[in-house]
C-alpha positions as CSV (number, residue, x, y, z in Angstrom):
1,M,-39.5,50.4,-5.1
2,I,-39.4,54.0,-3.8
3,P,-36.6,56.1,-5.3
4,M,-34.3,57.4,-2.5
5,P,-32.0,60.5,-2.8
6,R,-28.6,59.9,-3.4
7,R,-25.7,60.6,-1.3
8,G,-23.2,63.2,-2.5
9,K,-25.2,64.7,-5.3
10,S,-26.6,68.2,-5.9
11,E,-29.9,69.4,-4.7
12,G,-31.6,68.9,-7.8
13,D,-31.3,65.1,-7.6
14,C,-33.2,65.1,-4.2
15,M,-35.9,67.3,-6.1
16,I,-36.1,64.7,-8.9
17,S,-36.3,61.8,-6.3
18,G,-38.6,63.9,-4.5
19,W,-40.8,64.3,-7.7
20,K,-40.7,60.6,-8.4
21,F,-41.9,59.7,-4.9
22,A,-44.9,62.3,-5.4
23,Q,-45.5,60.3,-8.7
24,W,-45.2,57.0,-7.3
25,A,-47.5,57.8,-4.2
26,T,-50.1,59.4,-7.0
27,M,-50.1,56.6,-8.9
28,T,-50.4,53.9,-6.3
29,F,-53.6,55.8,-4.4
30,T,-54.9,56.2,-8.1
31,A,-54.7,52.3,-8.4
32,M,-56.2,51.7,-4.9
33,L,-59.3,53.7,-6.0
34,V,-59.6,52.0,-9.1
35,L,-59.5,48.6,-7.5
36,A,-61.9,49.7,-4.7
37,G,-64.4,50.8,-7.5
38,C,-63.8,47.2,-9.1
39,V,-64.7,45.8,-5.9
40,S,-67.5,47.6,-5.2
41,Q,-68.6,46.8,-8.9
42,Q,-68.2,43.5,-8.3
43,K,-70.5,43.1,-5.4
44,Y,-73.1,45.3,-6.9
45,D,-72.8,43.1,-10.2
46,T,-73.2,39.6,-7.6
47,L,-76.2,41.0,-5.8
48,D,-77.7,41.9,-9.2
49,A,-77.2,38.5,-10.7
50,Q,-78.9,37.1,-7.4
51,Y,-81.8,39.2,-7.6
52,Q,-82.3,38.5,-11.4
53,Q,-81.9,34.7,-10.6
54,L,-84.4,34.8,-7.4
55,N,-87.1,36.7,-9.6
56,E,-86.9,34.2,-12.4
57,T,-87.0,30.9,-9.8
58,M,-89.7,32.4,-7.7
59,S,-91.9,34.2,-10.1
60,A,-94.9,31.8,-9.6
61,E,-94.7,33.0,-5.9
62,V,-94.2,36.7,-6.8
63,A,-97.2,36.6,-9.1
64,A,-99.4,35.1,-6.6
65,N,-98.3,37.8,-4.0
66,Q,-97.0,35.3,-1.5
67,M,-93.5,36.8,-1.8
68,Q,-91.9,39.9,-2.8
69,I,-88.3,40.3,-3.8
70,T,-86.9,43.7,-3.4
71,R,-83.6,45.0,-4.8
72,L,-81.9,47.5,-2.1
73,Q,-78.7,49.7,-2.6
74,N,-76.4,46.8,-0.9
75,A,-79.0,44.0,-0.1
76,I,-81.4,42.0,-1.6
77,K,-84.8,41.6,0.6
78,V,-87.2,38.7,0.0
79,S,-90.6,39.1,1.9
80,I,-92.5,35.9,2.1
81,N,-95.9,35.9,3.4
82,N,-96.4,33.7,6.5
83,E,-99.2,31.8,4.8
84,L,-96.8,30.3,2.5
85,L,-94.6,29.3,5.2
86,F,-96.6,28.5,8.3
87,P,-100.0,27.4,9.4
88,S,-102.0,29.7,11.5
89,G,-100.7,29.8,15.0
90,D,-97.6,27.5,14.2
91,W,-93.9,28.0,13.6
92,Q,-93.3,24.3,12.1
93,M,-92.6,24.6,8.4
94,P,-95.1,22.0,6.3
95,V,-93.4,20.1,3.5
96,E,-94.8,22.4,0.8
97,A,-93.2,25.2,2.6
98,Q,-90.0,23.8,2.6
99,R,-90.0,22.9,-0.9
100,T,-90.8,26.5,-1.7
101,L,-87.8,27.8,0.3
102,S,-85.4,25.2,-0.8
103,K,-85.8,26.9,-4.3
104,I,-83.9,30.1,-2.6
105,V,-80.9,28.2,-1.3
106,P,-79.1,27.3,-4.4
107,I,-79.0,30.9,-5.2
108,L,-77.9,32.1,-1.9
109,A,-75.7,29.4,-0.3
110,P,-72.9,28.9,-3.3
111,K,-70.0,30.8,-2.8
112,Q,-71.8,32.7,0.1
113,Q,-69.8,35.7,1.5
114,A,-72.7,37.9,2.6
115,K,-74.4,37.8,5.8
116,L,-78.1,36.6,5.6
117,K,-80.6,38.3,8.1
118,V,-83.9,36.0,8.8
119,N,-86.3,38.5,10.3
120,G,-89.9,37.3,11.7
121,Y,-93.0,39.3,11.9
122,T,-96.5,39.3,12.9
123,D,-99.9,40.9,13.0
124,N,-100.9,42.7,16.3
125,V,-103.4,39.9,17.1
126,P,-102.9,38.6,20.5
127,I,-101.7,35.0,21.0
128,G,-104.4,32.5,21.3
129,P,-105.0,29.8,24.3
130,G,-103.7,27.1,21.6
131,L,-100.0,28.9,21.5
132,R,-100.3,29.6,25.0
133,R,-100.6,25.9,25.6
134,E,-97.5,25.6,23.7
135,G,-95.5,28.1,25.8
136,I,-95.7,31.1,23.4
137,T,-97.1,34.1,25.4
138,S,-96.4,36.8,22.8
139,N,-96.1,37.9,19.1
140,L,-92.3,38.8,19.8
141,E,-91.7,35.0,20.8
142,L,-94.1,33.8,17.9
143,S,-92.2,35.7,15.6
144,Q,-88.8,34.6,17.0
145,K,-89.7,30.8,16.8
146,R,-90.8,31.2,12.9
147,A,-87.2,33.2,12.0
148,D,-85.5,30.5,13.9
149,T,-87.1,27.8,12.1
150,V,-86.6,29.3,8.6
151,M,-83.0,29.8,9.5
152,Q,-82.2,26.4,10.7
153,F,-83.9,24.8,7.7
154,L,-81.7,27.4,5.5
155,I,-78.4,25.9,7.1
156,A,-80.0,22.6,6.9
157,Q,-80.1,23.0,3.2
158,G,-76.5,24.4,3.0
159,V,-76.2,28.0,3.9
160,N,-73.3,28.8,5.9
161,P,-74.3,28.9,9.4
162,S,-71.9,31.4,10.6
163,L,-73.0,34.1,8.0
164,V,-76.8,33.7,9.0
165,S,-78.8,35.2,11.9
166,A,-82.3,35.2,12.9
167,Q,-84.6,38.0,14.9
168,G,-88.1,38.2,15.9
169,F,-89.9,41.5,15.9
170,G,-93.3,40.7,16.8
171,D,-95.8,43.1,15.5
172,T,-93.3,46.0,15.4
173,N,-92.6,47.3,11.7
174,P,-96.0,46.7,10.0
175,V,-95.9,47.2,6.2
176,A,-99.7,47.5,6.5
177,S,-102.7,48.7,8.5
178,N,-103.4,46.0,11.1
179,D,-107.0,47.2,10.7
180,T,-108.2,44.6,8.0
181,P,-107.4,41.0,7.3
182,Q,-105.4,41.9,4.2
183,G,-103.4,44.2,6.4
184,R,-102.6,41.9,8.9
185,A,-101.8,39.0,6.5
186,Q,-99.1,41.3,4.9
187,N,-97.6,42.0,8.4
188,R,-97.4,38.2,9.1
189,R,-94.3,37.9,7.3
190,V,-90.6,36.4,7.3
191,E,-88.2,38.6,5.6
192,L,-84.5,37.4,4.2
193,T,-82.1,40.2,3.7
194,L,-78.8,39.2,1.9
195,A,-76.5,42.0,2.4
196,G,-73.4,42.5,0.1
197,S,-70.5,41.3,1.5
198,G,-68.5,43.8,3.9
199,T,-71.9,45.4,4.8
């Protein structure tokens, strides 16, 4: 309750009421800042717990260089080598890839409040005749198909459809040189980025 000046009293009473209001406003503002800090700490703690759990659950894939899990300031990024998810020149996931990806869902889906972005990338090798017969004419289209496939699988496994999106980037944003087979293999990937809620 905000103290109000009383009528018919001296000027000193108004000053006291004004002083009480200033104290009240300062305490309220301070409480709001502390609460905001707690929420930010809670977001950080939630992401950190998910990061730790992902590293434990996916330790074999990380050790085999099939997956990389990175803790960003307000997000977690899981980069999955396409060879783990898709056969060469395809965008359908085999059963083994589905099994691997399904290990991530229990960490991401429960109490999901944050946006999950699924980004697909390719190397710079032109699309071959087999994919052209399937109607895929560019690496951008192939990366979009792969990102969509992963997104649909995650939704089918329980990820909130209103909090997930998919985008293909083709051969843009390479993480390695496309001049070597190893570099091209690194560039063929799907990235899952889980942002902290509110970001």
